[in-house]
Structure formats: structure tokens, C-alpha cells
ROSE-4610 file (N, C-alpha, C; in Angstrom, 1 decimal, always signed):
// ROSE-4610
residu = [M/M/M/E/E/E/I/I/I/E/E/E/I/I/I/V/V/V/L/L/L/K/K/K/I/I/I/L/L/L/L/L/L/A/A/A/A/A/A/M/M/M/L/L/L/G/G/G/G/G/G/I/I/I/I/I/I/G/G/G/L/L/L/E/E/E/R/R/R/E/E/E/L/L/L/S/S/S/H/H/H/K/K/K/E/E/E/A/A/A/G/G/G/L/L/L/R/R/R/T/T/T/N/N/N/I/I/I/L/L/L/I/I/I/A/A/A/V/V/V/G/G/G/S/S/S/A/A/A/L/L/L/I/I/I/T/T/T/V/V/V/L/L/L/S/S/S/F/F/F/R/R/R/I/I/I/A/A/A/A/A/A/K/K/K/A/A/A/A/A/A/G/G/G/S/S/S/D/D/D/P/P/P/A/A/A/R/R/R/L/L/L/A/A/A/A/A/A/Q/Q/Q/I/I/I/V/V/V/S/S/S/G/G/G/I/I/I/G/G/G/F/F/F/L/L/L/G/G/G/A/A/A/G/G/G/A/A/A/I/I/I/I/I/I/Q/Q/Q/A/A/A/R/R/R/F/F/F/A/A/A/V/V/V/H/H/H/G/G/G/L/L/L/T/T/T/T/T/T/A/A/A/A/A/A/T/T/T/I/I/I/W/W/W/T/T/T/V/V/V/A/A/A/A/A/A/I/I/I/G/G/G/I/I/I/A/A/A/V/V/V/G/G/G/S/S/S/G/G/G/F/F/F/Y/Y/Y/L/L/L/L/L/L/A/A/A/F/F/F/L/L/L/V/V/V/T/T/T/L/L/L/L/L/L/V/V/V/V/V/V/F/F/F/V/V/V/L/L/L/T/T/T/V/V/V/F/F/F/K/K/K/L/L/L/L/L/L/L/L/L/D/D/D/L/L/L/I/I/I/E/E/E/K/K/K/Q/Q/Q/K/K/K/R/R/R/N/N/N/Y/Y/Y/V/V/V/Y/Y/Y/L/L/L/I/I/I/T/T/T/T/T/T/E/E/E/E/E/E/R/R/R/A/A/A/S/S/S/L/L/L/L/L/L/V/V/V/D/D/D/L/L/L/R/R/R/R/R/R/L/L/L/L/L/L/T/T/T/E/E/E/L/L/L/S/S/S/I/I/I/R/R/R/Y/Y/Y/S/S/S/S/S/S/A/A/A/R/R/R/L/L/L/N/N/N/R/R/R/R/R/R/D/D/D/G/G/G/S/S/S/Y/Y/Y/E/E/E/F/F/F/E/E/E/I/I/I/I/I/I/F/F/F/V/V/V/T/T/T/S/S/S/E/E/E/N/N/N/K/K/K/N/N/N/R/R/R/D/D/D/F/F/F/L/L/L/E/E/E/K/K/K/V/V/V/M/M/M/L/L/L/L/L/L/A/A/A/G/G/G/V/V/V/K/K/K/E/E/E/V/V/V/L/L/L/S/S/S/E/E/E/N/N/N/L/L/L]
num = [1/1/1/2/2/2/3/3/3/4/4/4/5/5/5/6/6/6/7/7/7/8/8/8/9/9/9/10/10/10/11/11/11/12/12/12/13/13/13/14/14/14/15/15/15/16/16/16/17/17/17/18/18/18/19/19/19/20/20/20/21/21/21/22/22/22/23/23/23/24/24/24/25/25/25/26/26/26/27/27/27/28/28/28/29/29/29/30/30/30/31/31/31/32/32/32/33/33/33/34/34/34/35/35/35/36/36/36/37/37/37/38/38/38/39/39/39/40/40/40/41/41/41/42/42/42/43/43/43/44/44/44/45/45/45/46/46/46/47/47/47/48/48/48/49/49/49/50/50/50/51/51/51/52/52/52/53/53/53/54/54/54/55/55/55/56/56/56/57/57/57/58/58/58/59/59/59/60/60/60/61/61/61/62/62/62/63/63/63/64/64/64/65/65/65/66/66/66/67/67/67/68/68/68/69/69/69/70/70/70/71/71/71/72/72/72/73/73/73/74/74/74/75/75/75/76/76/76/77/77/77/78/78/78/79/79/79/80/80/80/81/81/81/82/82/82/83/83/83/84/84/84/85/85/85/86/86/86/87/87/87/88/88/88/89/89/89/90/90/90/91/91/91/92/92/92/93/93/93/94/94/94/95/95/95/96/96/96/97/97/97/98/98/98/99/99/99/100/100/100/101/101/101/102/102/102/103/103/103/104/104/104/105/105/105/106/106/106/107/107/107/108/108/108/109/109/109/110/110/110/111/111/111/112/112/112/113/113/113/114/114/114/115/115/115/116/116/116/117/117/117/118/118/118/119/119/119/120/120/120/121/121/121/122/122/122/123/123/123/124/124/124/125/125/125/126/126/126/127/127/127/128/128/128/129/129/129/130/130/130/131/131/131/132/132/132/133/133/133/134/134/134/135/135/135/136/136/136/137/137/137/138/138/138/139/139/139/140/140/140/141/141/141/142/142/142/143/143/143/144/144/144/145/145/145/146/146/146/147/147/147/148/148/148/149/149/149/150/150/150/151/151/151/152/152/152/153/153/153/154/154/154/155/155/155/156/156/156/157/157/157/158/158/158/159/159/159/160/160/160/161/161/161/162/162/162/163/163/163/164/164/164/165/165/165/166/166/166/167/167/167/168/168/168/169/169/169/170/170/170/171/171/171/172/172/172/173/173/173/174/174/174/175/175/175/176/176/176/177/177/177/178/178/178/179/179/179/180/180/180/181/181/181/182/182/182/183/183/183/184/184/184/185/185/185/186/186/186/187/187/187/188/188/188/189/189/189/190/190/190/191/191/191/192/192/192/193/193/193/194/194/194/195/195/195/196/196/196/197/197/197/198/198/198/199/199/199/200/200/200/201/201/201/202/202/202/203/203/203/204/204/204/205/205/205/206/206/206/207/207/207/208/208/208/209/209/209/210/210/210/211/211/211/212/212/212/213/213/213/214/214/214/215/215/215]
x = [+243.9/+245.2/+245.1/+244.0/+243.8/+243.9/+243.4/+243.4/+244.9/+245.7/+247.1/+247.8/+247.4/+248.0/+247.5/+246.3/+245.7/+246.5/+246.7/+247.4/+248.8/+249.5/+250.8/+250.8/+249.9/+249.8/+249.6/+248.7/+248.4/+249.6/+250.3/+251.5/+252.6/+252.7/+253.7/+253.3/+252.0/+251.6/+251.9/+251.7/+251.9/+253.4/+254.2/+255.7/+256.2/+255.7/+256.1/+255.6/+254.4/+253.8/+254.6/+255.1/+255.9/+257.1/+257.8/+259.0/+258.6/+257.5/+257.1/+256.6/+256.1/+255.6/+256.8/+257.9/+259.1/+259.7/+259.6/+260.1/+259.2/+257.9/+256.9/+257.2/+257.4/+257.6/+259.0/+259.9/+261.2/+261.1/+259.9/+259.7/+260.6/+260.7/+261.4/+260.5/+261.1/+260.4/+259.6/+260.3/+259.6/+259.0/+257.7/+257.1/+256.2/+255.1/+254.2/+253.7/+253.0/+252.4/+253.4/+254.6/+255.6/+256.1/+256.4/+257.0/+255.9/+254.7/+253.6/+253.5/+253.5/+253.3/+254.5/+255.7/+256.9/+256.8/+256.5/+256.4/+255.3/+254.1/+253.0/+253.3/+253.9/+254.2/+255.3/+256.3/+257.3/+256.8/+255.9/+255.3/+254.4/+253.6/+252.7/+253.5/+254.5/+255.3/+256.0/+256.4/+257.1/+256.1/+254.9/+253.8/+253.5/+253.3/+253.0/+254.1/+255.4/+256.5/+256.4/+256.0/+255.9/+254.6/+253.6/+252.4/+252.6/+253.2/+253.5/+254.4/+255.5/+256.4/+255.8/+254.8/+254.1/+253.3/+252.9/+252.1/+252.9/+254.2/+255.0/+256.2/+256.2/+257.3/+258.7/+259.6/+261.0/+261.3/+260.3/+260.5/+261.1/+261.8/+262.5/+261.6/+261.2/+260.3/+261.0/+262.3/+263.0/+263.2/+262.9/+263.1/+262.3/+261.0/+260.2/+260.5/+260.7/+261.1/+262.4/+263.3/+264.6/+264.5/+263.5/+263.3/+263.0/+262.5/+262.2/+263.5/+264.6/+265.9/+266.3/+266.3/+266.7/+265.7/+264.4/+263.3/+263.4/+263.7/+263.7/+264.9/+265.9/+267.0/+266.6/+265.6/+265.2/+264.6/+263.8/+263.2/+264.3/+265.3/+266.4/+267.2/+267.5/+268.2/+267.5/+266.1/+265.3/+265.3/+265.7/+265.7/+267.0/+268.0/+269.3/+269.5/+269.9/+270.2/+271.5/+272.1/+273.3/+273.1/+273.4/+273.2/+274.2/+274.7/+275.7/+276.9/+277.4/+278.7/+278.5/+277.3/+277.0/+275.9/+275.9/+274.9/+273.9/+272.6/+271.5/+270.6/+270.0/+269.0/+269.5/+270.8/+271.3/+270.6/+270.3/+269.5/+268.1/+267.5/+266.1/+266.2/+267.2/+267.4/+267.6/+268.5/+268.8/+267.5/+266.7/+265.5/+264.5/+264.4/+263.5/+263.9/+265.2/+265.8/+265.5/+265.6/+265.4/+263.9/+263.1/+261.6/+261.2/+261.8/+261.5/+261.9/+263.1/+263.6/+262.6/+262.1/+261.1/+259.9/+259.4/+258.3/+258.5/+259.7/+260.1/+260.1/+260.6/+260.7/+259.3/+258.4/+257.0/+256.3/+256.5/+256.0/+256.5/+257.8/+258.4/+258.0/+257.4/+257.0/+257.9/+258.9/+259.8/+259.3/+258.2/+257.5/+258.4/+258.9/+259.7/+260.9/+261.6/+262.7/+262.3/+261.2/+260.7/+260.4/+259.8/+259.4/+260.7/+261.7/+262.9/+263.7/+263.7/+264.4/+263.7/+262.4/+261.6/+262.0/+262.1/+262.4/+263.9/+264.7/+266.1/+266.2/+265.5/+265.5/+265.0/+263.9/+263.4/+264.4/+265.0/+266.1/+267.2/+267.7/+268.8/+268.4/+267.1/+266.7/+266.4/+266.1/+265.7/+266.8/+267.3/+268.4/+269.7/+270.1/+271.3/+271.2/+270.0/+269.8/+270.0/+269.5/+269.7/+271.1/+271.9/+273.3/+274.0/+273.6/+274.3/+273.9/+272.7/+272.3/+273.1/+273.4/+274.2/+275.6/+276.1/+277.5/+277.5/+276.4/+276.4/+276.4/+275.8/+275.8/+277.2/+278.1/+279.5/+280.3/+279.7/+280.4/+280.2/+281.2/+281.2/+281.4/+281.1/+281.4/+282.8/+283.5/+284.9/+285.0/+285.7/+285.9/+287.4/+287.8/+289.3/+289.5/+290.6/+291.1/+292.5/+292.6/+293.9/+294.5/+295.7/+296.4/+297.4/+297.4/+298.3/+299.0/+300.0/+300.6/+299.6/+299.8/+298.9/+299.1/+298.6/+298.8/+297.5/+296.8/+295.5/+295.5/+296.6/+296.7/+296.5/+296.8/+296.6/+295.2/+294.3/+292.9/+292.4/+293.0/+292.6/+293.1/+294.3/+294.8/+293.9/+293.4/+292.6/+291.2/+290.7/+289.4/+289.6/+290.7/+291.0/+291.2/+291.8/+292.0/+290.7/+289.7/+288.4/+287.7/+287.9/+287.2/+287.8/+289.1/+289.7/+289.3/+289.0/+288.6/+287.1/+286.4/+284.9/+284.3/+284.9/+284.4/+283.6/+282.3/+281.5/+281.4/+281.8/+281.8/+280.4/+280.0/+278.7/+278.9/+280.1/+280.4/+281.9/+282.2/+283.5/+283.7/+284.7/+284.9/+286.4/+286.7/+288.0/+288.3/+289.4/+289.8/+291.2/+291.5/+292.9/+293.4/+294.5/+295.1/+296.6/+297.2/+298.7/+299.5/+299.2/+299.9/+299.6/+298.5/+298.2/+296.7/+296.3/+294.9/+294.5/+293.3/+292.7/+291.5/+291.6/+290.5/+289.8/+288.5/+287.7/+286.7/+286.7/+285.8/+285.2/+283.9/+283.2/+282.7/+282.9/+282.4/+282.1/+281.3/+280.9/+281.5/+282.3/+282.9/+283.3/+283.9/+284.3/+285.6/+286.0/+287.2/+288.4/+288.3/+289.4/+289.6/+288.6/+288.7/+289.3/+288.8/+289.3/+290.8/+291.3/+292.7/+293.5/+292.9/+293.6/+293.7/+292.6/+292.6/+293.7/+293.7/+294.7/+296.1/+296.4/+297.7/+298.1/+297.2/+297.5/+297.6/+296.7/+296.7/+298.0/+298.6/+299.9/+301.0/+300.9/+301.9/+301.9/+300.8/+300.7/+301.7/+302.5/+303.5/+302.7/+303.1/+302.5/+301.6/+301.2/+300.4/+301.2/+300.8/+301.5/+301.0/+299.7/+299.1/+297.8/+297.5/+296.2/+295.6/+294.5/+293.8/+292.5/+292.2/+291.1/+290.3/+289.0/+288.1/+286.9/+286.5/+285.3/+284.1/+283.0/+281.7/+280.9]
y = [+218.2/+218.1/+217.0/+216.8/+215.8/+214.4/+214.3/+213.0/+212.6/+213.6/+213.4/+212.8/+213.3/+212.8/+211.4/+211.1/+209.8/+208.8/+209.2/+208.3/+208.1/+209.1/+208.9/+207.9/+208.0/+207.0/+205.6/+205.5/+204.2/+203.6/+204.4/+204.0/+203.5/+204.3/+203.9/+202.6/+202.4/+201.2/+200.0/+200.2/+199.2/+198.8/+199.8/+199.5/+198.9/+199.4/+198.8/+197.3/+197.1/+195.8/+194.8/+195.3/+194.4/+193.9/+194.8/+194.4/+193.5/+194.0/+193.3/+191.8/+191.6/+190.3/+189.3/+189.8/+189.0/+188.7/+189.7/+189.5/+188.5/+188.6/+187.6/+186.2/+186.0/+184.7/+184.1/+185.0/+184.6/+184.4/+184.6/+184.4/+185.3/+186.6/+187.5/+188.3/+188.9/+189.5/+190.7/+191.6/+192.7/+192.3/+191.9/+191.4/+192.3/+191.9/+192.6/+193.9/+193.7/+194.8/+195.9/+195.4/+196.4/+197.2/+196.7/+197.4/+198.4/+197.9/+198.8/+200.0/+199.8/+200.9/+201.9/+201.3/+202.2/+203.1/+202.5/+203.2/+204.3/+203.9/+204.8/+206.0/+205.6/+206.7/+207.6/+207.1/+208.0/+208.9/+208.4/+209.2/+210.3/+209.9/+210.9/+212.0/+211.7/+212.7/+213.6/+213.0/+213.9/+214.8/+214.3/+215.2/+216.3/+216.0/+217.0/+218.0/+217.6/+218.5/+219.6/+219.2/+220.2/+221.1/+220.5/+221.3/+222.3/+221.9/+222.8/+223.9/+223.5/+224.5/+225.6/+225.1/+226.1/+227.1/+226.8/+227.7/+228.6/+228.3/+229.2/+229.6/+230.9/+231.5/+231.3/+230.8/+230.7/+229.4/+228.5/+227.3/+226.2/+225.3/+224.2/+223.0/+222.6/+221.5/+220.1/+220.2/+218.9/+218.6/+219.6/+219.4/+218.2/+218.2/+217.1/+215.8/+215.8/+214.6/+214.0/+214.9/+214.4/+213.6/+213.8/+213.0/+211.5/+211.3/+209.9/+209.0/+209.6/+208.9/+208.5/+209.4/+209.1/+208.2/+208.4/+207.6/+206.2/+206.0/+204.6/+203.8/+204.6/+203.9/+203.1/+203.5/+202.7/+201.4/+201.4/+200.2/+199.2/+199.8/+199.0/+198.4/+199.2/+198.7/+197.5/+197.6/+196.6/+195.3/+195.4/+194.2/+193.5/+194.1/+193.5/+192.8/+191.5/+190.8/+190.1/+189.7/+189.0/+187.7/+186.6/+185.3/+184.3/+183.4/+182.4/+183.0/+184.1/+184.7/+185.3/+185.6/+186.2/+187.2/+188.2/+189.2/+188.9/+189.0/+188.7/+189.9/+190.0/+191.1/+192.3/+192.3/+193.4/+193.7/+192.6/+192.7/+193.3/+192.8/+193.3/+194.8/+195.2/+196.6/+197.5/+197.0/+197.7/+197.8/+196.8/+196.8/+197.8/+197.8/+198.8/+200.2/+200.5/+201.8/+202.2/+201.2/+201.5/+201.7/+201.0/+201.2/+202.6/+203.0/+204.4/+205.4/+205.2/+206.0/+206.0/+204.9/+204.7/+205.6/+205.5/+206.3/+207.8/+208.2/+209.6/+210.0/+209.1/+209.4/+209.6/+208.7/+208.8/+210.1/+210.4/+211.6/+212.9/+212.8/+214.0/+214.0/+213.0/+213.0/+212.3/+211.6/+210.9/+209.4/+209.3/+208.0/+207.0/+207.3/+206.4/+205.9/+206.8/+206.4/+205.4/+205.7/+204.8/+203.5/+203.4/+202.1/+201.3/+202.0/+201.3/+200.8/+201.6/+201.1/+199.9/+199.9/+198.8/+197.5/+197.6/+196.5/+196.0/+197.0/+196.7/+195.9/+196.4/+195.8/+194.3/+194.1/+192.8/+191.9/+192.4/+191.7/+191.2/+192.2/+191.9/+190.8/+191.0/+190.1/+188.7/+188.5/+187.2/+186.6/+187.2/+186.6/+186.4/+187.4/+187.3/+186.2/+186.0/+185.0/+183.6/+183.4/+182.2/+181.9/+183.0/+182.8/+182.4/+183.1/+182.7/+181.3/+180.9/+179.5/+178.5/+178.9/+178.0/+177.9/+179.0/+179.0/+178.2/+178.3/+177.6/+176.1/+175.6/+174.2/+173.6/+174.5/+174.1/+174.0/+174.4/+174.4/+173.0/+172.7/+171.4/+171.7/+170.7/+170.8/+170.3/+171.0/+170.7/+170.7/+169.7/+169.6/+169.7/+170.6/+170.7/+170.5/+169.8/+169.6/+170.2/+171.4/+172.1/+172.1/+171.6/+171.5/+172.6/+173.5/+174.6/+174.7/+175.5/+175.8/+176.5/+176.4/+177.0/+178.5/+179.1/+180.6/+181.2/+182.1/+182.6/+183.4/+184.0/+184.9/+184.0/+182.7/+181.9/+181.7/+181.7/+181.6/+182.9/+184.0/+185.3/+185.2/+184.7/+184.6/+183.7/+182.6/+181.7/+182.3/+183.1/+183.8/+184.9/+185.6/+186.6/+186.0/+184.8/+184.1/+183.8/+183.3/+182.9/+184.2/+185.3/+186.5/+187.0/+187.0/+187.4/+186.6/+185.4/+184.5/+184.5/+185.2/+185.3/+183.9/+183.1/+181.8/+181.9/+181.5/+181.5/+180.0/+179.8/+178.4/+178.2/+176.9/+176.5/+176.0/+175.5/+174.9/+175.1/+175.4/+175.5/+175.1/+174.4/+173.9/+173.9/+174.3/+174.5/+173.5/+172.7/+171.8/+172.2/+172.0/+172.3/+170.9/+170.5/+169.2/+169.2/+168.8/+168.6/+169.8/+171.0/+172.2/+172.6/+172.1/+172.5/+172.8/+173.5/+173.8/+172.9/+172.3/+171.6/+172.4/+172.9/+173.7/+173.0/+172.5/+171.8/+172.8/+172.8/+173.8/+173.1/+173.4/+172.9/+174.1/+174.1/+175.2/+174.7/+175.5/+175.2/+176.3/+175.8/+176.8/+176.1/+176.9/+176.3/+175.6/+174.8/+174.1/+175.0/+176.1/+177.1/+177.8/+178.2/+178.8/+177.9/+176.6/+175.6/+175.4/+175.4/+175.3/+176.5/+177.7/+178.9/+178.9/+178.4/+178.3/+177.4/+176.2/+175.2/+175.7/+176.4/+176.9/+177.9/+178.8/+179.9/+179.5/+178.5/+178.1/+177.3/+176.6/+175.9/+176.9/+178.1/+179.1/+179.9/+179.7/+180.4/+179.8/+180.7/+180.2/+179.7/+178.5/+177.9/+176.8/+176.6/+175.5/+174.2/+173.2/+171.9/+170.9/+170.8/+169.8/+170.2/+169.9/+170.2/+168.9/+168.5/+167.4/+167.9/+167.4/+167.9/+166.7/+166.9/+165.8/+166.5/+165.9/+166.4/+165.6/+166.3/+165.6/+165.4]
z = [+255.6/+256.4/+257.4/+258.1/+259.0/+258.4/+257.2/+256.4/+256.2/+255.9/+255.6/+256.9/+258.1/+259.3/+259.6/+259.3/+259.5/+258.6/+257.3/+256.4/+256.8/+257.4/+257.9/+259.0/+259.9/+261.0/+260.5/+259.5/+259.0/+258.2/+257.5/+256.8/+257.8/+258.9/+259.9/+260.5/+260.8/+261.4/+260.4/+259.1/+258.1/+258.1/+258.0/+257.9/+259.2/+260.3/+261.6/+261.7/+261.1/+261.2/+260.3/+259.2/+258.3/+259.0/+259.7/+260.5/+261.7/+262.3/+263.5/+263.2/+262.0/+261.7/+261.5/+261.0/+260.8/+262.2/+263.1/+264.5/+265.2/+265.0/+265.6/+265.1/+263.8/+263.3/+263.8/+264.1/+264.7/+266.2/+266.8/+268.2/+269.0/+268.6/+269.4/+270.4/+271.4/+272.4/+271.9/+271.1/+270.4/+269.1/+269.2/+268.0/+267.2/+266.8/+265.9/+266.6/+267.7/+268.4/+268.8/+269.4/+269.8/+268.7/+267.6/+266.5/+265.8/+265.8/+265.3/+266.2/+267.5/+268.4/+268.4/+268.2/+268.1/+266.9/+265.7/+264.5/+264.6/+265.1/+265.2/+266.1/+267.3/+268.3/+267.7/+267.0/+266.5/+265.4/+264.6/+263.5/+264.1/+265.1/+265.7/+266.4/+267.2/+267.8/+266.8/+265.7/+264.7/+264.0/+263.7/+263.2/+264.2/+265.4/+266.5/+266.6/+266.4/+266.5/+265.4/+264.2/+263.2/+263.4/+263.9/+264.2/+265.3/+266.4/+267.5/+267.1/+266.3/+265.9/+265.0/+264.2/+263.3/+264.0/+265.2/+266.0/+266.9/+267.1/+267.9/+267.0/+266.8/+265.9/+266.5/+265.7/+266.1/+266.8/+267.0/+267.7/+266.8/+267.3/+266.6/+266.4/+265.3/+265.1/+265.4/+265.5/+265.8/+267.2/+268.1/+269.5/+270.1/+269.8/+270.4/+269.7/+268.4/+267.7/+268.2/+268.6/+269.0/+270.3/+271.1/+272.3/+272.0/+270.8/+270.4/+270.5/+270.0/+270.0/+271.4/+272.3/+273.7/+274.3/+274.1/+274.7/+274.2/+273.0/+272.4/+273.0/+273.5/+274.1/+275.3/+276.1/+277.3/+276.8/+275.7/+275.2/+274.7/+274.0/+273.5/+274.6/+275.7/+276.8/+277.5/+277.6/+278.2/+277.4/+276.1/+275.3/+275.3/+275.9/+275.9/+277.3/+277.3/+278.5/+278.4/+279.5/+279.5/+280.3/+279.6/+280.2/+279.6/+280.5/+280.0/+279.3/+279.9/+279.4/+278.0/+277.6/+276.3/+276.4/+275.5/+275.4/+274.4/+274.7/+273.8/+273.7/+272.5/+272.3/+271.6/+271.1/+270.4/+269.1/+268.4/+267.1/+267.3/+268.4/+268.7/+269.1/+269.9/+270.2/+269.0/+268.1/+266.9/+266.0/+266.0/+265.2/+265.7/+267.1/+267.7/+267.3/+267.4/+267.1/+265.6/+264.7/+263.3/+263.0/+263.7/+263.5/+263.9/+265.0/+265.4/+264.4/+263.8/+262.7/+261.5/+261.2/+260.1/+260.4/+261.7/+262.1/+261.9/+262.3/+262.1/+260.7/+259.8/+258.4/+257.8/+258.2/+257.8/+258.3/+259.5/+260.1/+259.4/+258.9/+258.3/+256.8/+256.3/+254.9/+253.9/+254.4/+253.6/+253.4/+252.6/+252.5/+251.8/+250.6/+249.9/+250.6/+251.3/+252.1/+253.2/+253.9/+255.0/+254.4/+253.2/+252.6/+252.2/+251.7/+251.2/+252.4/+253.5/+254.7/+255.3/+255.3/+255.8/+255.0/+253.7/+252.9/+253.2/+253.4/+253.7/+255.1/+256.1/+257.4/+257.3/+256.6/+256.5/+255.7/+254.7/+254.0/+254.9/+255.7/+256.7/+257.7/+258.2/+259.3/+258.8/+257.5/+257.0/+256.2/+255.2/+254.3/+255.1/+255.9/+256.6/+257.7/+258.2/+259.2/+258.6/+257.4/+256.7/+256.4/+256.0/+255.8/+257.1/+258.2/+259.5/+259.9/+259.7/+260.0/+259.2/+257.9/+257.1/+257.6/+258.1/+258.7/+260.0/+260.8/+262.1/+261.8/+260.7/+260.4/+260.2/+259.9/+259.6/+260.9/+262.0/+263.3/+264.0/+264.9/+265.6/+267.1/+267.9/+269.4/+269.6/+270.5/+270.9/+272.4/+272.9/+274.3/+274.6/+275.5/+275.8/+277.3/+277.6/+278.9/+278.9/+279.5/+279.5/+280.9/+281.0/+282.3/+282.3/+283.3/+283.4/+284.8/+284.8/+286.1/+287.1/+288.3/+289.3/+289.4/+288.3/+288.2/+287.7/+288.5/+288.2/+286.9/+286.5/+285.3/+284.1/+284.1/+283.0/+282.6/+283.6/+283.4/+282.7/+283.0/+282.4/+280.9/+280.7/+279.3/+278.5/+279.0/+278.3/+277.9/+278.9/+278.6/+277.5/+277.6/+276.6/+275.2/+275.2/+273.9/+273.3/+274.1/+273.6/+273.1/+273.8/+273.4/+272.1/+271.9/+270.7/+269.5/+269.7/+268.6/+268.4/+269.3/+269.3/+269.4/+270.4/+270.7/+272.0/+272.0/+273.2/+273.7/+274.9/+275.4/+276.1/+276.0/+276.7/+278.0/+278.3/+279.6/+280.0/+281.2/+281.7/+283.1/+283.4/+284.8/+285.1/+286.4/+286.8/+288.0/+287.9/+289.0/+289.4/+290.6/+291.2/+291.7/+291.1/+291.4/+291.4/+292.5/+292.6/+292.0/+292.5/+292.1/+290.6/+290.1/+288.7/+288.6/+287.6/+287.2/+286.1/+286.2/+285.0/+284.6/+283.4/+282.9/+281.8/+282.0/+281.1/+280.4/+279.1/+278.4/+277.2/+277.0/+275.8/+275.0/+273.7/+272.9/+271.5/+270.8/+269.4/+268.5/+267.5/+266.6/+265.3/+264.4/+263.1/+263.3/+262.3/+262.3/+262.3/+261.5/+261.4/+262.8/+263.4/+264.7/+265.8/+265.7/+266.6/+266.4/+265.2/+264.9/+265.4/+265.2/+265.7/+267.3/+267.9/+269.4/+269.8/+269.2/+269.6/+269.5/+268.3/+268.1/+269.1/+269.5/+270.4/+271.8/+272.2/+273.6/+273.9/+272.9/+273.1/+273.3/+272.8/+272.9/+274.3/+275.0/+276.3/+277.3/+277.9/+278.9/+280.1/+280.6/+281.7/+281.4/+280.1/+279.7/+279.6/+280.4/+280.4/+279.4/+279.3/+278.4/+277.9/+276.7/+276.0/+275.4/+275.9/+275.3/+274.6/+273.4/+272.7/+272.1/+272.0/+271.5/+270.8/+269.7/+269.0/+269.5/+269.6/+270.0/+268.8]
């Protein structure tokens, strides 16, 4: 029986290591060691849950394992940061959460399921990243100089428009001149999204002039 537990821990370490290696090669904060420890810890707590429940009649074996889900949330929250008007670390947090689930699956004896999910996670993290990189190559830098009426609500409308189109800008500057606002913005996006932005910004009430340039 003890050998089975050791094998579960080793399997959890291996599966967590497979995902952790990909994260390490991608230079992410939660790398090889972090993912191995999460998988091993989740598997161990799950095994202990069943062992403790077996010794106490009427106890729920899922109670201790259920705390893994809430506990892993603290690690996930620590991996998410906000910088330069964008949120980073969501994929890392989701990976941490999934690795914990893989550990629970191993600890519960669902070995094939844990292995298949590990392969799926690696596939998503690698193949989909290549696809996204290919899409990013199609994007270009755009510079806009938008002159509007001196009305603060227009700035809110511009930011809302960028959010709706999922455009993240790298630089933004606001100048106030002669009863008008001059809003200079630089962002990277696809040609289609740039066209949508130009069409919609021209429809905003209070926009006087829009100058655009490609970098």
C-alpha cells in the first residue's frame, strides 16, 4: 500500500514536471520547481484525505482535498499582476490551478485522466502560443492624434472604444490646447481592428479631427 502512495507521488511529480518544464522554457515565474511542488502537494493531500476518512467512520474524504482548490487560489492571485494598463499572469494562474487538479486526479487514482490532461495542457501552452505569435506578426504599430472638444467624457468614450476592440495601447498622452483636447495614442493591432477603431472614433460626438500614421 505504501508503495502505491510513493508511485502516486512520483507520477504527480513527473506530470507536474512536464508542464513545469514548458513554463521554465517560456521563462515564466511559475516554472519547473513550482509546478512539481504543486502537483506533489495536491496528490499527497488527496491521498491523506482518503486515509484519514478511512479511519473515521462517516467522515467525508473530499473535505481535506477541497481545501486545495481554495488554497491554490492564493498562489494564482500572486501570479497575476497589473502593469501598463494590462493584466499579466492569467495563463500562469490558470496553469497552476490545472496542475493542482492533475495532482488531485493522481491522488484519487485517475492516472489516465491525469496523463491526458497533462498532454492537453502542454498542447495548449505550446501550439496555441505558436498560433498567437503568428497572429501577432500580422499586427502593426499605429499612431493617432485625435483632437476633440474640451469634454472629459470623450476621453472615457475613447478608452471604452479601445476596450471594446481589445486594443491595448503602449503609449498615451493628453494635451489641452485652445479649448480642445489633443489625445495622442500609440498601439499595436491588426489592420482590421485599426479600421474598426478609425470608423468608430469618427462617429464619436465631439471629435474634431483624427490624424493617423503607421510606424
